[in-house]
DRENVOFI-973969 format. One record per atom (N, C-alpha, C): residue number from 0; residue in one letter; atom name; y, z, x. Coordinates in steps of 0.02 Angstrom, whole numbers, padded with zeros to 5 digits. Example, Ala and Ser with C-alpha at 12.3 -4.5 7.8 and 13.67 -1.06 7.14 Angstrom:
2
(0 'a' 'N' (-00284 00390 00660))
(0 'a' 'CA' (-00225 00390 00615))
(0 'a' 'C' (-00165 00390 00660))
(1 's' 'N' (-00112 00354 00642))
(1 's' 'CA' (-00053 00357 00684))
(1 's' 'C' (00002 00394 00645))
% end
This chain:
183
(0 'x' 'N' (-00060 00000 00042))
(0 'x' 'CA' (00000 00000 00000))
(0 'x' 'C' (00062 00000 00044))
(1 'x' 'N' (00106 -00049 00035))
(1 'x' 'CA' (00171 -00049 00069))
(1 'x' 'C' (00168 -00060 00144))
(2 'x' 'N' (00107 -00071 00170))
(2 'x' 'CA' (00102 -00079 00243))
(2 'x' 'C' (00144 -00135 00269))
(3 'x' 'N' (00158 -00185 00227))
(3 'x' 'CA' (00198 -00242 00248))
(3 'x' 'C' (00267 -00223 00271))
(4 'x' 'N' (00303 -00183 00232))
(4 'x' 'CA' (00371 -00164 00252))
(4 'x' 'C' (00369 -00116 00311))
(5 'x' 'N' (00319 -00073 00313))
(5 'x' 'CA' (00314 -00027 00370))
(5 'x' 'C' (00299 -00067 00433))
(6 'x' 'N' (00254 -00115 00428))
(6 'x' 'CA' (00240 -00160 00485))
(6 'x' 'C' (00304 -00196 00507))
(7 'x' 'N' (00343 -00219 00458))
(7 'x' 'CA' (00406 -00253 00474))
(7 'x' 'C' (00455 -00206 00510))
(8 'x' 'N' (00460 -00145 00486))
(8 'x' 'CA' (00504 -00095 00517))
(8 'x' 'C' (00482 -00082 00589))
(9 'x' 'N' (00417 -00071 00599))
(9 'x' 'CA' (00392 -00057 00666))
(9 'x' 'C' (00400 -00117 00712))
(10 'x' 'N' (00391 -00177 00686))
(10 'x' 'CA' (00402 -00238 00726))
(10 'x' 'C' (00476 -00242 00748))
(11 'x' 'N' (00521 -00223 00704))
(11 'x' 'CA' (00592 -00223 00721))
(11 'x' 'C' (00607 -00172 00775))
(12 'x' 'N' (00576 -00113 00770))
(12 'x' 'CA' (00582 -00063 00824))
(12 'x' 'C' (00560 -00093 00890))
(13 'x' 'N' (00502 -00126 00890))
(13 'x' 'CA' (00475 -00155 00953))
(13 'x' 'C' (00520 -00210 00980))
(14 'x' 'N' (00547 -00251 00935))
(14 'x' 'CA' (00587 -00308 00956))
(14 'x' 'C' (00657 -00288 00978))
(15 'x' 'N' (00689 -00242 00943))
(15 'x' 'CA' (00760 -00227 00956))
(15 'x' 'C' (00775 -00156 00977))
(16 'x' 'N' (00725 -00112 00973))
(16 'x' 'CA' (00737 -00041 00985))
(16 'x' 'C' (00747 -00020 01057))
(17 'x' 'N' (00736 -00066 01104))
(17 'x' 'CA' (00745 -00049 01175))
(17 'x' 'C' (00818 -00054 01197))
(18 'x' 'N' (00861 -00075 01152))
(18 'x' 'CA' (00932 -00079 01168))
(18 'x' 'C' (00960 -00009 01179))
(19 'x' 'N' (01008 -00004 01222))
(19 'x' 'CA' (01041 00061 01234))
(19 'x' 'C' (01077 00082 01172))
(20 'x' 'N' (01073 00147 01157))
(20 'x' 'CA' (01104 00174 01097))
(20 'x' 'C' (01179 00187 01110))
(21 'x' 'N' (01219 00137 01099))
(21 'x' 'CA' (01292 00142 01094))
(21 'x' 'C' (01325 00191 01142))
(22 'x' 'N' (01317 00180 01206))
(22 'x' 'CA' (01350 00222 01255))
(22 'x' 'C' (01315 00287 01270))
(23 'x' 'N' (01256 00297 01242))
(23 'x' 'CA' (01218 00358 01254))
(23 'x' 'C' (01163 00343 01305))
(24 'x' 'N' (01133 00394 01336))
(24 'x' 'CA' (01084 00383 01389))
(24 'x' 'C' (01012 00372 01365))
(25 'x' 'N' (01004 00347 01303))
(25 'x' 'CA' (00938 00335 01274))
(25 'x' 'C' (00939 00267 01238))
(26 'x' 'N' (00880 00241 01224))
(26 'x' 'CA' (00876 00180 01184))
(26 'x' 'C' (00881 00199 01109))
(27 'x' 'N' (00891 00149 01068))
(27 'x' 'CA' (00893 00161 00996))
(27 'x' 'C' (00828 00192 00972))
(28 'x' 'N' (00771 00167 00995))
(28 'x' 'CA' (00707 00195 00975))
(28 'x' 'C' (00700 00267 00997))
(29 'x' 'N' (00717 00281 01060))
(29 'x' 'CA' (00713 00351 01084))
(29 'x' 'C' (00758 00396 01042))
(30 'x' 'N' (00817 00372 01026))
(30 'x' 'CA' (00863 00412 00986))
(30 'x' 'C' (00834 00428 00917))
(31 'x' 'N' (00807 00378 00883))
(31 'x' 'CA' (00782 00389 00816))
(31 'x' 'C' (00717 00431 00818))
(32 'x' 'N' (00675 00421 00868))
(32 'x' 'CA' (00616 00463 00875))
(32 'x' 'C' (00635 00536 00888))
(33 'x' 'N' (00684 00547 00930))
(33 'x' 'CA' (00706 00615 00944))
(33 'x' 'C' (00733 00649 00881))
(34 'x' 'N' (00769 00611 00840))
(34 'x' 'CA' (00795 00639 00777))
(34 'x' 'C' (00737 00656 00731))
(35 'x' 'N' (00686 00613 00727))
(35 'x' 'CA' (00628 00626 00683))
(35 'x' 'C' (00589 00686 00707))
(36 'x' 'N' (00580 00693 00773))
(36 'x' 'CA' (00545 00751 00800))
(36 'x' 'C' (00585 00815 00785))
(37 'x' 'N' (00651 00812 00791))
(37 'x' 'CA' (00693 00870 00775))
(37 'x' 'C' (00685 00890 00702))
(38 'x' 'N' (00681 00840 00658))
(38 'x' 'CA' (00670 00855 00586))
(38 'x' 'C' (00602 00888 00576))
(39 'x' 'N' (00551 00861 00607))
(39 'x' 'CA' (00484 00892 00602))
(39 'x' 'C' (00486 00964 00628))
(40 'x' 'N' (00517 00973 00687))
(40 'x' 'CA' (00520 01040 00717))
(40 'x' 'C' (00558 01089 00672))
(41 'x' 'N' (00603 01063 00632))
(41 'x' 'CA' (00643 01105 00586))
(41 'x' 'C' (00606 01118 00520))
(42 'x' 'N' (00547 01089 00512))
(42 'x' 'CA' (00509 01099 00451))
(42 'x' 'C' (00533 01057 00392))
(43 'x' 'N' (00569 01003 00407))
(43 'x' 'CA' (00594 00959 00354))
(43 'x' 'C' (00536 00927 00316))
(44 'x' 'N' (00549 00909 00253))
(44 'x' 'CA' (00498 00875 00213))
(44 'x' 'C' (00492 00802 00237))
(45 'x' 'N' (00440 00768 00212))
(45 'x' 'CA' (00427 00699 00233))
(45 'x' 'C' (00487 00653 00222))
(46 'x' 'N' (00523 00663 00166))
(46 'x' 'CA' (00580 00620 00151))
(46 'x' 'C' (00634 00626 00205))
(47 'x' 'N' (00648 00687 00227))
(47 'x' 'CA' (00700 00696 00278))
(47 'x' 'C' (00676 00675 00347))
(48 'x' 'N' (00612 00685 00361))
(48 'x' 'CA' (00584 00660 00425))
(48 'x' 'C' (00590 00583 00427))
(49 'x' 'N' (00572 00551 00371))
(49 'x' 'CA' (00578 00478 00367))
(49 'x' 'C' (00651 00457 00375))
(50 'x' 'N' (00697 00493 00344))
(50 'x' 'CA' (00768 00477 00351))
(50 'x' 'C' (00790 00484 00424))
(51 'x' 'N' (00766 00535 00457))
(51 'x' 'CA' (00785 00545 00528))
(51 'x' 'C' (00758 00488 00571))
(52 'x' 'N' (00697 00467 00557))
(52 'x' 'CA' (00669 00411 00596))
(52 'x' 'C' (00707 00347 00584))
(53 'x' 'N' (00730 00336 00523))
(53 'x' 'CA' (00760 00271 00504))
(53 'x' 'C' (00836 00273 00499))
(54 'x' 'N' (00868 00329 00517))
(54 'x' 'CA' (00939 00336 00503))
(54 'x' 'C' (00983 00283 00536))
(55 'x' 'N' (00964 00258 00593))
(55 'x' 'CA' (01004 00207 00627))
(55 'x' 'C' (00971 00138 00624))
(56 'x' 'N' (00926 00128 00577))
(56 'x' 'CA' (00892 00064 00570))
(56 'x' 'C' (00942 00007 00561))
(57 'x' 'N' (00998 00021 00529))
(57 'x' 'CA' (01050 -00030 00521))
(57 'x' 'C' (01074 -00059 00586))
(58 'x' 'N' (01073 -00019 00640))
(58 'x' 'CA' (01091 -00045 00707))
(58 'x' 'C' (01042 -00099 00730))
(59 'x' 'N' (00980 -00093 00707))
(59 'x' 'CA' (00929 -00141 00728))
(59 'x' 'C' (00931 -00206 00688))
(60 'x' 'N' (00961 -00204 00629))
(60 'x' 'CA' (00958 -00263 00586))
(60 'x' 'C' (01025 -00296 00571))
(61 'x' 'N' (01080 -00265 00591))
(61 'x' 'CA' (01144 -00300 00579))
(61 'x' 'C' (01152 -00358 00627))
(62 'x' 'N' (01196 -00403 00611))
(62 'x' 'CA' (01203 -00464 00651))
(62 'x' 'C' (01262 -00461 00700))
(63 'x' 'N' (01289 -00402 00710))
(63 'x' 'CA' (01348 -00396 00753))
(63 'x' 'C' (01327 -00380 00825))
(64 'x' 'N' (01371 -00395 00873))
(64 'x' 'CA' (01354 -00382 00944))
(64 'x' 'C' (01344 -00307 00956))
(65 'x' 'N' (01301 -00291 01005))
(65 'x' 'CA' (01287 -00221 01022))
(65 'x' 'C' (01349 -00183 01042))
(66 'x' 'N' (01397 -00217 01072))
(66 'x' 'CA' (01457 -00183 01097))
(66 'x' 'C' (01515 -00186 01047))
(67 'x' 'N' (01500 -00193 00982))
(67 'x' 'CA' (01552 -00198 00931))
(67 'x' 'C' (01602 -00141 00934))
(68 'x' 'N' (01577 -00079 00943))
(68 'x' 'CA' (01621 -00021 00944))
(68 'x' 'C' (01672 -00026 01001))
(69 'x' 'N' (01650 -00054 01057))
(69 'x' 'CA' (01695 -00061 01114))
(69 'x' 'C' (01752 -00109 01099))
(70 'x' 'N' (01743 -00150 01048))
(70 'x' 'CA' (01794 -00198 01028))
(70 'x' 'C' (01830 -00176 00963))
(71 'x' 'N' (01822 -00112 00947))
(71 'x' 'CA' (01857 -00084 00890))
(71 'x' 'C' (01828 -00102 00822))
(72 'x' 'N' (01764 -00119 00820))
(72 'x' 'CA' (01732 -00139 00758))
(72 'x' 'C' (01678 -00090 00738))
(73 'x' 'N' (01684 -00063 00677))
(73 'x' 'CA' (01632 -00020 00648))
(73 'x' 'C' (01581 -00066 00616))
(74 'x' 'N' (01518 -00059 00634))
(74 'x' 'CA' (01465 -00103 00608))
(74 'x' 'C' (01442 -00082 00538))
(75 'x' 'N' (01465 -00024 00514))
(75 'x' 'CA' (01442 00002 00449))
(75 'x' 'C' (01366 00002 00446))
(76 'x' 'N' (01335 00022 00502))
(76 'x' 'CA' (01261 00021 00507))
(76 'x' 'C' (01228 00063 00454))
(77 'x' 'N' (01261 00116 00431))
(77 'x' 'CA' (01232 00158 00380))
(77 'x' 'C' (01224 00121 00314))
(78 'x' 'N' (01271 00077 00299))
(78 'x' 'CA' (01267 00037 00238))
(78 'x' 'C' (01216 -00020 00245))
(79 'x' 'N' (01214 -00050 00304))
(79 'x' 'CA' (01166 -00104 00317))
(79 'x' 'C' (01095 -00077 00311))
(80 'x' 'N' (01082 -00021 00344))
(80 'x' 'CA' (01016 00010 00341))
(80 'x' 'C' (00998 00030 00270))
(81 'x' 'N' (01045 00061 00236))
(81 'x' 'CA' (01034 00083 00167))
(81 'x' 'C' (01016 00024 00122))
(82 'x' 'N' (01052 -00031 00128))
(82 'x' 'CA' (01041 -00089 00085))
(82 'x' 'C' (00969 -00115 00092))
(83 'x' 'N' (00944 -00117 00153))
(83 'x' 'CA' (00875 -00140 00163))
(83 'x' 'C' (00825 -00087 00140))
(84 'x' 'N' (00835 -00026 00163))
(84 'x' 'CA' (00785 00027 00152))
(84 'x' 'C' (00781 00049 00079))
(85 'x' 'N' (00836 00044 00041))
(85 'x' 'CA' (00836 00066 -00029))
(85 'x' 'C' (00789 00026 -00073))
(86 'x' 'N' (00770 -00033 -00050))
(86 'x' 'CA' (00721 -00073 -00088))
(86 'x' 'C' (00650 -00046 -00081))
(87 'x' 'N' (00640 -00002 -00032))
(87 'x' 'CA' (00573 00020 -00015))
(87 'x' 'C' (00562 00096 -00016))
(88 'x' 'N' (00616 00134 -00013))
(88 'x' 'CA' (00611 00206 -00008))
(88 'x' 'C' (00655 00240 -00061))
(89 'x' 'N' (00638 00301 -00081))
(89 'x' 'CA' (00676 00336 -00134))
(89 'x' 'C' (00743 00362 -00108))
(90 'x' 'N' (00786 00382 -00155))
(90 'x' 'CA' (00852 00410 -00136))
(90 'x' 'C' (00847 00469 -00088))
(91 'x' 'N' (00795 00509 -00092))
(91 'x' 'CA' (00788 00567 -00047))
(91 'x' 'C' (00783 00545 00026))
(92 'x' 'N' (00762 00483 00038))
(92 'x' 'CA' (00760 00455 00106))
(92 'x' 'C' (00825 00418 00121))
(93 'x' 'N' (00846 00374 00077))
(93 'x' 'CA' (00899 00328 00094))
(93 'x' 'C' (00970 00356 00084))
(94 'x' 'N' (00979 00404 00040))
(94 'x' 'CA' (01046 00431 00031))
(94 'x' 'C' (01070 00470 00092))
(95 'x' 'N' (01029 00513 00122))
(95 'x' 'CA' (01051 00545 00185))
(95 'x' 'C' (01067 00493 00239))
(96 'x' 'N' (01029 00438 00241))
(96 'x' 'CA' (01044 00385 00289))
(96 'x' 'C' (01113 00356 00275))
(97 'x' 'N' (01126 00339 00212))
(97 'x' 'CA' (01190 00310 00193))
(97 'x' 'C' (01248 00358 00208))
(98 'x' 'N' (01234 00423 00203))
(98 'x' 'CA' (01286 00474 00211))
(98 'x' 'C' (01291 00505 00280))
(99 'x' 'N' (01249 00485 00328))
(99 'x' 'CA' (01250 00521 00392))
(99 'x' 'C' (01314 00511 00432))
(100 'x' 'N' (01348 00456 00424))
(100 'x' 'CA' (01413 00447 00456))
(100 'x' 'C' (01465 00490 00421))
(101 'x' 'N' (01464 00490 00355))
(101 'x' 'CA' (01509 00533 00317))
(101 'x' 'C' (01497 00607 00335))
(102 'x' 'N' (01435 00625 00348))
(102 'x' 'CA' (01419 00694 00366))
(102 'x' 'C' (01452 00712 00433))
(103 'x' 'N' (01456 00665 00479))
(103 'x' 'CA' (01492 00679 00542))
(103 'x' 'C' (01565 00691 00528))
(104 'x' 'N' (01594 00650 00486))
(104 'x' 'CA' (01665 00658 00468))
(104 'x' 'C' (01676 00725 00432))
(105 'x' 'N' (01628 00743 00389))
(105 'x' 'CA' (01630 00806 00353))
(105 'x' 'C' (01628 00865 00401))
(106 'x' 'N' (01579 00864 00447))
(106 'x' 'CA' (01571 00919 00494))
(106 'x' 'C' (01632 00928 00538))
(107 'x' 'N' (01663 00872 00557))
(107 'x' 'CA' (01724 00877 00597))
(107 'x' 'C' (01780 00911 00559))
(108 'x' 'N' (01780 00904 00493))
(108 'x' 'CA' (01832 00934 00451))
(108 'x' 'C' (01819 01008 00438))
(109 'x' 'N' (01755 01027 00429))
(109 'x' 'CA' (01740 01096 00408))
(109 'x' 'C' (01720 01141 00466))
(110 'x' 'N' (01701 01113 00523))
(110 'x' 'CA' (01683 01152 00582))
(110 'x' 'C' (01724 01126 00641))
(111 'x' 'N' (01782 01157 00653))
(111 'x' 'CA' (01826 01131 00707))
(111 'x' 'C' (01791 01123 00775))
(112 'x' 'N' (01742 01165 00790))
(112 'x' 'CA' (01708 01160 00855))
(112 'x' 'C' (01661 01100 00857))
(113 'x' 'N' (01641 01073 00799))
(113 'x' 'CA' (01594 01017 00798))
(113 'x' 'C' (01622 00956 00835))
(114 'x' 'N' (01685 00941 00823))
(114 'x' 'CA' (01717 00884 00856))
(114 'x' 'C' (01713 00890 00932))
(115 'x' 'N' (01723 00950 00958))
(115 'x' 'CA' (01720 00961 01030))
(115 'x' 'C' (01650 00950 01059))
(116 'x' 'N' (01599 00958 01017))
(116 'x' 'CA' (01530 00951 01039))
(116 'x' 'C' (01506 00879 01039))
(117 'x' 'N' (01543 00834 01008))
(117 'x' 'CA' (01522 00764 01004))
(117 'x' 'C' (01527 00730 01072))
(118 'x' 'N' (01481 00685 01084))
(118 'x' 'CA' (01484 00646 01146))
(118 'x' 'C' (01545 00599 01143))
(119 'x' 'N' (01563 00573 01200))
(119 'x' 'CA' (01620 00527 01203))
(119 'x' 'C' (01609 00467 01157))
(120 'x' 'N' (01548 00439 01159))
(120 'x' 'CA' (01532 00381 01116))
(120 'x' 'C' (01537 00399 01042))
(121 'x' 'N' (01515 00459 01024))
(121 'x' 'CA' (01517 00480 00954))
(121 'x' 'C' (01589 00493 00932))
(122 'x' 'N' (01631 00518 00977))
(122 'x' 'CA' (01702 00528 00960))
(122 'x' 'C' (01736 00460 00949))
(123 'x' 'N' (01718 00412 00991))
(123 'x' 'CA' (01747 00345 00984))
(123 'x' 'C' (01727 00315 00917))
(124 'x' 'N' (01663 00319 00900))
(124 'x' 'CA' (01641 00290 00836))
(124 'x' 'C' (01672 00328 00777))
(125 'x' 'N' (01684 00393 00785))
(125 'x' 'CA' (01717 00432 00733))
(125 'x' 'C' (01786 00402 00716))
(126 'x' 'N' (01822 00383 00767))
(126 'x' 'CA' (01888 00352 00755))
(126 'x' 'C' (01881 00288 00714))
(127 'x' 'N' (01831 00247 00732))
(127 'x' 'CA' (01820 00184 00696))
(127 'x' 'C' (01797 00196 00624))
(128 'x' 'N' (01764 00253 00613))
(128 'x' 'CA' (01736 00269 00548))
(128 'x' 'C' (01785 00306 00502))
(129 'x' 'N' (01846 00318 00527))
(129 'x' 'CA' (01897 00348 00484))
(129 'x' 'C' (01918 00418 00503))
(130 'x' 'N' (01889 00447 00556))
(130 'x' 'CA' (01908 00513 00578))
(130 'x' 'C' (01883 00568 00531))
(131 'x' 'N' (01900 00630 00546))
(131 'x' 'CA' (01878 00686 00504))
(131 'x' 'C' (01903 00678 00432))
(132 'x' 'N' (01863 00702 00385))
(132 'x' 'CA' (01883 00702 00315))
(132 'x' 'C' (01944 00745 00304))
(133 'x' 'N' (01983 00726 00253))
(133 'x' 'CA' (02035 00771 00229))
(133 'x' 'C' (02004 00815 00175))
(134 'x' 'N' (02042 00861 00146))
(134 'x' 'CA' (02015 00908 00097))
(134 'x' 'C' (01985 00874 00036))
(135 'x' 'N' (02017 00822 00012))
(135 'x' 'CA' (01991 00786 -00047))
(135 'x' 'C' (01925 00752 -00031))
(136 'x' 'N' (01920 00724 00029))
(136 'x' 'CA' (01857 00691 00049))
(136 'x' 'C' (01801 00742 00058))
(137 'x' 'N' (01817 00801 00083))
(137 'x' 'CA' (01768 00854 00089))
(137 'x' 'C' (01740 00871 00020))
(138 'x' 'N' (01784 00881 -00029))
(138 'x' 'CA' (01762 00898 -00097))
(138 'x' 'C' (01720 00841 -00127))
(139 'x' 'N' (01741 00780 -00117))
(139 'x' 'CA' (01704 00722 -00143))
(139 'x' 'C' (01634 00718 -00111))
(140 'x' 'N' (01630 00728 -00047))
(140 'x' 'CA' (01566 00726 -00011))
(140 'x' 'C' (01519 00779 -00040))
(141 'x' 'N' (01545 00838 -00052))
(141 'x' 'CA' (01504 00893 -00077))
(141 'x' 'C' (01481 00883 -00149))
(142 'x' 'N' (01509 00835 -00183))
(142 'x' 'CA' (01486 00819 -00251))
(142 'x' 'C' (01422 00777 -00251))
(143 'x' 'N' (01406 00746 -00195))
(143 'x' 'CA' (01346 00706 -00191))
(143 'x' 'C' (01285 00752 -00187))
(144 'x' 'N' (01234 00741 -00228))
(144 'x' 'CA' (01176 00785 -00227))
(144 'x' 'C' (01137 00784 -00161))
(145 'x' 'N' (01150 00736 -00118))
(145 'x' 'CA' (01113 00730 -00055))
(145 'x' 'C' (01154 00753 00005))
(146 'x' 'N' (01211 00784 -00007))
(146 'x' 'CA' (01255 00800 00049))
(146 'x' 'C' (01224 00849 00099))
(147 'x' 'N' (01189 00899 00074))
(147 'x' 'CA' (01160 00948 00120))
(147 'x' 'C' (01108 00916 00167))
(148 'x' 'N' (01066 00872 00140))
(148 'x' 'CA' (01018 00839 00183))
(148 'x' 'C' (01051 00789 00230))
(149 'x' 'N' (01107 00760 00208))
(149 'x' 'CA' (01145 00717 00253))
(149 'x' 'C' (01171 00756 00313))
(150 'x' 'N' (01194 00818 00301))
(150 'x' 'CA' (01218 00861 00355))
(150 'x' 'C' (01160 00880 00401))
(151 'x' 'N' (01103 00897 00371))
(151 'x' 'CA' (01044 00912 00413))
(151 'x' 'C' (01026 00851 00455))
(152 'x' 'N' (01026 00792 00425))
(152 'x' 'CA' (01011 00730 00462))
(152 'x' 'C' (01061 00720 00518))
(153 'x' 'N' (01123 00734 00505))
(153 'x' 'CA' (01175 00726 00557))
(153 'x' 'C' (01160 00771 00617))
(154 'x' 'N' (01138 00831 00604))
(154 'x' 'CA' (01122 00877 00659))
(154 'x' 'C' (01061 00852 00698))
(155 'x' 'N' (01012 00823 00664))
(155 'x' 'CA' (00955 00794 00699))
(155 'x' 'C' (00978 00734 00741))
(156 'x' 'N' (01024 00695 00713))
(156 'x' 'CA' (01053 00639 00748))
(156 'x' 'C' (01085 00663 00813))
(157 'x' 'N' (01122 00717 00809))
(157 'x' 'CA' (01156 00743 00869))
(157 'x' 'C' (01107 00766 00923))
(158 'x' 'N' (01047 00785 00903))
(158 'x' 'CA' (00996 00808 00951))
(158 'x' 'C' (00959 00750 00984))
(159 'x' 'N' (00971 00690 00962))
(159 'x' 'CA' (00932 00632 00985))
(159 'x' 'C' (00963 00594 01042))
(160 'x' 'N' (00985 00629 01093))
(160 'x' 'CA' (01020 00594 01148))
(160 'x' 'C' (00997 00619 01217))
(161 'x' 'N' (00935 00643 01221))
(161 'x' 'CA' (00910 00672 01282))
(161 'x' 'C' (00870 00620 01322))
(162 'x' 'N' (00895 00598 01380))
(162 'x' 'CA' (00859 00547 01418))
(162 'x' 'C' (00793 00575 01447))
(163 'x' 'N' (00744 00530 01451))
(163 'x' 'CA' (00681 00547 01484))
(163 'x' 'C' (00635 00593 01446))
(164 'x' 'N' (00651 00607 01385))
(164 'x' 'CA' (00609 00654 01345))
(164 'x' 'C' (00543 00620 01326))
(165 'x' 'N' (00489 00657 01331))
(165 'x' 'CA' (00424 00632 01311))
(165 'x' 'C' (00421 00631 01234))
(166 'x' 'N' (00402 00573 01207))
(166 'x' 'CA' (00405 00564 01134))
(166 'x' 'C' (00341 00531 01108))
(167 'x' 'N' (00325 00545 01045))
(167 'x' 'CA' (00269 00508 01015))
(167 'x' 'C' (00291 00436 01002))
(168 'x' 'N' (00244 00392 00989))
(168 'x' 'CA' (00261 00324 00971))
(168 'x' 'C' (00284 00320 00899))
(169 'x' 'N' (00319 00267 00884))
(169 'x' 'CA' (00344 00256 00816))
(169 'x' 'C' (00285 00255 00767))
(170 'x' 'N' (00229 00226 00787))
(170 'x' 'CA' (00169 00222 00744))
(170 'x' 'C' (00146 00290 00720))
(171 'x' 'N' (00159 00342 00758))
(171 'x' 'CA' (00137 00409 00738))
(171 'x' 'C' (00170 00431 00673))
(172 'x' 'N' (00224 00398 00654))
(172 'x' 'CA' (00259 00415 00592))
(172 'x' 'C' (00238 00372 00532))
(173 'x' 'N' (00188 00329 00542))
(173 'x' 'CA' (00164 00288 00487))
(173 'x' 'C' (00143 00330 00427))
(174 'x' 'N' (00104 00384 00436))
(174 'x' 'CA' (00085 00424 00377))
(174 'x' 'C' (00145 00452 00338))
(175 'x' 'N' (00196 00472 00374))
(175 'x' 'CA' (00257 00498 00341))
(175 'x' 'C' (00289 00443 00299))
(176 'x' 'N' (00297 00384 00329))
(176 'x' 'CA' (00329 00329 00292))
(176 'x' 'C' (00286 00308 00232))
(177 'x' 'N' (00220 00305 00243))
(177 'x' 'CA' (00176 00287 00187))
(177 'x' 'C' (00181 00338 00130))
(178 'x' 'N' (00189 00402 00148))
(178 'x' 'CA' (00192 00455 00097))
(178 'x' 'C' (00254 00450 00053))
(179 'x' 'N' (00308 00421 00080))
(179 'x' 'CA' (00371 00420 00042))
(179 'x' 'C' (00390 00350 00018))
(180 'x' 'N' (00350 00301 00033))
(180 'x' 'CA' (00363 00232 00013))
(180 'x' 'C' (00362 00226 -00063))
(181 'x' 'N' (00408 00188 -00090))
(181 'x' 'CA' (00408 00177 -00162))
(181 'x' 'C' (00345 00138 -00181))
(182 'x' 'N' (00314 00156 -00237))
(182 'x' 'CA' (00252 00127 -00259))
(182 'x' 'C' (00258 00057 -00280))
% end
């Protein structure tokens, strides 16, 4: 059941996931695997583990150059990934993915120290993504039923930048993806 889309996702990881993750010392695949492992280590449910694994899938499938951010262009990877993944996975998986950039903006607004903890590349992308939320945007974000999991996903995202870390293969997450795939 659904093995076709999972096979397609894994093939995309193999084909494009070796690219460097936007100014960070890891590849896109390493980054997303580290986020998924962080979710597992945190005891997250299968939906959130799947979201962590796939949160930057939009970077693998958009048609823009890898160095778009360096040229002042936001790729809106969260929307690109969401548009593809929403055809195959439930809102509990894809909404945190769609909201993980907004969650960064949210955290910068509500936790002043969070901005200081961001990597240089993440601070640069924050500027392209609109900067920290204002008070109205914070309230609007908190109205979304998936906002808390988006914040959890954001924190897993932040943990996914450790070079040289020993990681499982993407295939090890097949059972998780199969468990949450839309029927």
